[in-house]
Backbone as CSV, one residue per row, in Angstrom:
resi,resn,N_x,N_y,N_z,CA_x,CA_y,CA_z,C_x,C_y,C_z
1,MET,-7.247,-3.064,20.858,-5.954,-2.318,20.711,-6.778,-0.838,20.375
2,ASN,-5.960,0.167,20.957,-6.622,1.578,20.923,-6.372,2.319,19.621
3,ILE,-7.223,2.583,18.983,-7.165,3.153,17.598,-6.157,4.648,17.863
4,ARG,-6.222,5.521,18.605,-5.106,6.368,18.984,-3.836,5.834,18.820
5,TYR,-3.349,4.870,19.789,-2.397,4.124,19.540,-1.895,3.937,18.104
6,THR,-2.970,3.105,17.330,-2.673,2.632,16.199,-2.535,3.914,15.180
7,ILE,-3.149,4.560,15.055,-2.902,6.158,14.222,-1.451,6.643,14.560
8,HIS,-1.081,6.709,15.993,0.040,7.265,16.389,1.189,6.647,15.780
9,LYS,1.019,5.185,15.540,1.771,4.199,15.318,2.362,4.388,13.717
10,LEU,0.877,4.862,12.984,1.060,4.856,11.534,1.732,6.118,11.188
11,PHE,1.725,7.086,12.314,2.313,8.601,11.826,3.741,8.154,11.981
12,VAL,4.078,7.388,13.358,5.685,7.184,13.433,6.302,6.707,12.047
13,GLY,5.905,5.412,11.392,6.091,5.013,10.159,6.118,5.948,9.336
14,LEU,5.187,7.114,8.751,5.112,8.125,7.996,6.508,9.256,8.096
15,ARG,6.883,8.995,9.320,8.159,10.063,9.929,9.028,9.331,9.490
16,LEU,9.081,8.093,9.007,10.259,7.309,8.679,11.022,7.137,10.109
17,ARG,10.392,6.599,11.003,11.112,6.210,12.735,10.786,4.745,12.643
18,CYS,11.503,4.138,13.746,11.276,3.029,13.910,9.986,2.804,15.122
19,PRO,9.180,2.242,14.314,7.935,2.123,15.148,7.987,1.323,16.464
20,ASN,9.021,0.757,17.007,9.420,0.262,18.395,9.926,0.974,19.249
21,CYS,10.937,1.947,19.159,11.420,2.929,19.894,11.157,4.681,19.650
22,GLU,10.886,4.941,18.607,10.498,6.058,17.840,11.614,6.761,17.727
23,ARG,12.808,6.588,17.681,14.046,7.389,17.877,14.834,7.015,16.461
24,GLY,15.117,5.741,15.977,15.774,5.598,14.971,15.403,5.692,13.536
25,HIS,16.249,6.038,13.052,15.438,6.262,11.466,15.721,4.905,10.849
26,MET,14.419,4.799,9.915,14.652,3.440,8.843,15.504,3.591,7.677
27,PHE,15.575,4.886,7.423,16.591,4.838,6.014,17.794,5.486,5.830
28,HIS,18.391,5.132,5.381,19.762,5.745,4.970,20.136,6.064,3.557
29,GLY,19.782,7.312,2.911,20.055,7.363,1.191,18.409,7.351,1.212
30,LEU,18.143,7.524,-0.480,17.011,7.693,-0.833,16.035,6.524,-1.049
31,PHE,16.805,5.231,-1.280,15.913,4.077,-1.287,16.377,3.077,-0.296
32,LYS,17.365,3.225,0.158,18.244,1.970,1.192,17.231,2.128,2.602
33,MET,16.763,1.031,2.850,16.053,0.780,4.036,17.093,-0.094,4.954
34,ASP,17.132,0.501,6.130,18.141,-0.249,6.946,17.412,-1.657,7.543
35,GLU,18.260,-2.582,7.821,17.419,-3.726,8.408,16.929,-3.860,9.716
36,THR,17.743,-3.072,10.491,17.223,-3.201,12.101,17.623,-1.578,12.463
37,CYS,16.972,-1.273,13.489,16.991,0.091,13.935,18.288,0.187,14.866
38,PRO,18.789,1.379,14.487,20.099,1.694,15.103,20.145,1.658,16.730
39,TYR,19.167,1.915,17.242,18.806,2.127,18.818,18.297,0.954,19.542
40,CYS,17.311,0.405,19.061,16.856,-0.809,19.728,16.897,-2.063,19.126
41,GLY,17.247,-1.858,17.994,17.593,-3.197,17.185,16.485,-3.907,16.906
42,ALA,15.403,-3.528,16.519,13.854,-4.244,15.944,14.514,-4.123,14.817
43,ARG,14.016,-5.460,14.107,14.214,-5.852,12.446,13.167,-5.803,12.147
44,TYR,13.134,-4.748,10.795,12.135,-4.319,10.331,11.239,-5.384,9.248
45,GLU,12.283,-6.172,8.674,11.458,-7.165,7.643,12.025,-8.680,7.851
46,ARG,11.456,-9.342,8.629,12.013,-10.776,8.810,12.011,-11.632,7.766
47,LEU,11.336,-11.723,6.768,11.192,-12.733,5.716,11.627,-11.923,4.120
48,SER,12.000,-12.503,3.478,12.365,-12.046,1.932,10.929,-12.065,1.749
49,GLY,10.410,-10.754,0.756,9.278,-10.369,0.212,8.504,-9.925,1.070
50,GLU,8.701,-9.510,2.508,7.689,-8.672,3.201,7.513,-7.198,2.759
51,SER,8.481,-6.516,1.863,8.472,-5.395,1.404,7.457,-5.193,0.433
52,ILE,6.689,-6.377,-0.257,5.888,-5.950,-0.996,4.533,-5.213,-0.535
53,GLY,4.549,-5.307,0.753,3.397,-4.430,1.513,3.485,-3.209,1.193
54,GLY,4.707,-2.693,1.252,4.964,-1.273,0.978,4.826,-0.709,-0.284
55,THR,5.309,-1.763,-1.106,4.992,-1.409,-2.471,3.451,-1.102,-3.028
56,MET,2.752,-1.976,-2.521,1.371,-2.214,-2.874,0.891,-0.951,-2.075
57,ILE,0.956,-0.469,-0.991,0.469,0.779,-0.153,1.025,1.798,-1.220
58,ASN,2.187,1.742,-1.694,2.683,3.022,-2.626,1.471,3.010,-3.939
59,LEU,1.631,1.611,-4.628,0.915,1.677,-5.579,-0.908,1.936,-5.762
60,VAL,-1.463,1.691,-4.645,-2.523,1.821,-4.322,-2.968,3.418,-3.852
61,PHE,-2.015,4.230,-3.461,-1.980,5.765,-3.016,-1.846,6.232,-4.474
62,ALA,-1.076,6.022,-5.181,-0.988,6.494,-6.455,-2.020,6.469,-7.304
63,GLU,-2.551,5.039,-7.425,-3.468,4.931,-8.500,-4.901,5.586,-7.969
64,VAL,-5.087,5.648,-6.647,-6.337,6.276,-6.143,-6.394,7.683,-6.338
65,LEU,-4.987,8.505,-6.071,-5.064,9.800,-6.729,-4.881,10.040,-8.037
66,SER,-4.514,9.454,-8.674,-4.500,9.541,-9.994,-5.920,9.435,-10.951
67,MET,-6.867,8.402,-10.323,-7.779,8.311,-11.007,-9.066,9.339,-10.531
68,GLY,-8.739,9.443,-8.979,-9.733,10.582,-8.537,-9.416,12.000,-8.965
69,GLY,-8.309,12.112,-9.369,-7.751,13.425,-9.833,-8.285,13.549,-11.444
70,TYR,-8.010,12.536,-12.173,-8.494,12.408,-13.601,-10.174,12.572,-13.642
71,ILE,-10.811,11.914,-12.690,-12.173,11.890,-12.789,-12.726,13.399,-12.373
72,ILE,-12.191,14.047,-11.357,-12.343,15.424,-10.885,-12.064,16.246,-11.869
73,THR,-11.155,16.187,-12.384,-10.455,17.491,-13.467,-11.432,17.461,-14.821
74,GLN,-11.586,15.890,-15.071,-12.338,15.786,-15.988,-13.816,16.440,-16.282
75,ALA,-14.341,16.133,-14.902,-15.941,16.328,-14.396,-15.808,18.114,-14.359
76,LEU,-14.944,18.833,-13.886,-14.613,20.156,-13.521,-14.281,21.015,-15.062
77,PHE,-13.389,20.628,-15.537,-12.708,21.609,-16.636,-12.364,20.826,-17.781
78,ALA,-12.744,19.300,-18.015,-12.826,18.820,-19.610,-11.669,19.261,-20.249
79,PRO,-10.390,19.186,-19.850,-9.310,19.251,-20.604,-8.942,18.204,-21.773
80,PRO,-8.061,18.411,-22.660,-7.930,17.352,-23.579,-7.348,16.212,-23.026
81,LEU,-7.874,15.144,-24.021,-7.431,13.617,-23.211,-5.792,13.541,-23.467
82,ALA,-5.146,14.024,-23.952,-3.638,13.732,-24.219,-2.953,14.663,-23.130
83,PHE,-3.621,15.897,-22.578,-2.926,16.533,-21.595,-3.127,16.140,-20.272
84,GLN,-4.322,14.950,-20.195,-4.865,14.430,-19.035,-3.771,13.319,-18.843
85,LEU,-3.714,12.495,-19.728,-2.594,11.216,-20.192,-1.291,11.656,-19.612
86,ILE,-0.773,12.869,-20.032,0.672,13.185,-19.603,0.747,13.851,-18.569
87,PHE,-0.051,14.331,-17.859,-0.134,14.995,-16.685,-0.109,13.827,-15.671
88,TRP,-0.978,12.663,-15.587,-1.361,11.831,-14.750,-0.168,10.798,-14.709
89,VAL,0.160,10.317,-16.135,1.612,9.474,-15.925,2.394,10.108,-15.304
90,SER,2.780,11.387,-15.457,4.053,11.919,-15.135,3.798,11.950,-13.350
91,PHE,2.419,12.417,-13.367,2.240,12.703,-11.752,2.410,11.038,-11.082
92,ASN,1.930,10.115,-11.675,2.223,8.887,-11.070,3.619,8.261,-10.770
93,ILE,4.181,8.593,-11.828,5.635,8.002,-11.799,6.617,9.013,-10.824
94,ILE,6.078,10.160,-10.588,6.646,11.146,-9.673,6.336,11.098,-8.198
95,PHE,5.130,10.482,-8.052,4.480,10.207,-6.748,5.202,8.938,-6.312
96,VAL,5.424,7.757,-7.271,5.758,6.449,-6.546,7.068,6.825,-5.876
97,LEU,7.818,7.822,-6.851,9.208,7.719,-6.501,9.413,8.478,-4.864
98,LEU,8.551,9.625,-4.903,8.753,10.299,-3.793,8.024,9.607,-2.509
99,PHE,7.022,8.919,-2.677,6.525,8.183,-1.659,7.109,6.816,-1.149
100,TYR,7.639,6.524,-1.861,8.288,5.017,-1.563,8.739,4.585,-0.203
101,ARG,9.618,5.563,0.259,10.180,5.589,1.599,9.007,5.496,2.630
102,HIS,7.755,6.364,2.410,6.973,6.643,3.454,5.941,5.558,3.413
103,ALA,5.960,4.955,2.092,4.755,3.413,2.310,5.675,2.328,2.986
104,ARG,7.066,2.383,2.742,7.777,1.419,3.343,7.720,1.409,4.976
105,GLY,7.735,2.869,5.437,7.483,3.148,6.852,6.164,2.779,7.329
106,ILE,5.114,2.959,6.505,3.611,2.833,6.868,3.503,1.193,7.085
107,TRP,4.531,0.387,5.929,3.989,-0.990,6.180,4.827,-1.632,7.417
108,ALA,6.109,-0.893,7.493,6.886,-1.496,9.010,6.103,-1.198,10.395
109,SER,5.368,0.117,10.132,4.364,0.180,11.295,3.189,-0.705,11.317
110,LEU,2.740,-1.303,10.298,1.687,-2.162,10.190,2.003,-3.682,10.932
111,SER,3.417,-4.039,10.203,4.205,-5.006,10.766,4.109,-4.904,12.185
112,TYR,5.006,-3.924,12.740,4.965,-3.743,14.238,3.695,-3.976,15.151
113,LEU,2.491,-3.505,14.429,1.083,-3.364,15.231,0.719,-5.025,15.069
114,SER,0.923,-5.884,14.084,0.733,-6.994,14.019,1.978,-8.079,14.663
115,GLY,2.621,-7.430,15.311,3.915,-8.257,16.368,4.762,-8.652,15.726
116,ASN,5.273,-8.274,14.216,6.510,-8.739,13.516,7.504,-7.845,13.381
117,VAL,7.512,-6.808,14.319,8.688,-6.142,14.180,8.896,-5.650,15.936
118,TYR,10.385,-6.283,16.181,10.758,-6.416,17.440,12.243,-6.808,17.486
119,PRO,12.824,-6.432,18.821,14.359,-6.478,18.894,14.643,-8.012,18.521
120,ASP,15.804,-8.279,18.104,16.343,-9.709,18.229,16.768,-9.899,19.482
121,PRO,16.666,-11.202,20.137,17.285,-11.418,21.679,18.622,-10.846,21.974
122,ASP,19.433,-11.350,20.650,20.720,-11.254,20.946,21.503,-9.980,20.563
123,PHE,20.524,-8.852,20.064,21.232,-7.784,19.794,22.055,-7.125,20.737
124,GLN,22.841,-6.648,20.564,23.731,-5.738,21.293,23.614,-3.965,20.961
125,ARG,23.429,-3.572,21.629,23.401,-1.855,21.524,24.452,-1.341,20.895
126,GLU,24.898,-0.669,19.961,25.953,-0.211,19.268,25.935,1.431,19.352
127,TYR,24.782,1.815,19.571,24.644,3.084,19.739,24.288,3.955,20.732
128,THR,24.533,3.334,21.948,23.964,3.914,23.359,24.560,4.993,23.697
129,SER,25.897,5.557,23.363,26.204,6.885,23.658,25.958,8.071,22.956
130,GLN,25.246,7.399,21.838,24.567,8.684,20.732,23.137,8.858,21.045
131,VAL,22.821,8.544,22.055,21.227,8.820,22.360,20.650,10.483,22.540
132,LYS,19.933,10.740,21.621,19.752,12.187,21.420,18.352,12.456,22.118
């Protein structure tokens, strides 16, 4: 598999687009992920529990940024521990909430690259007249 293709598909997921057709939006609302793409019908998650991968991506990013940020600010500025704890706990909570959709999009792209995101054979297009 081409590395450029892989990176492109990961960025498609980061932009919250369907990794199969790259046109459909994966989310409607802040935390509601659609089951299938409105354009091509690709199912994003086939089994229950597949979304845990996106949650793990989200948590790993948050923890790496928090620990790295803590170590760097402690080494450079040596602020009080109470300030560090309040800041980095708040950062973790806000980051996890804001990055949730993007982590799920990246996970859907990784699932696509492994062959688990594809249109169902019996899917009928509902939005063929709304092609943009």
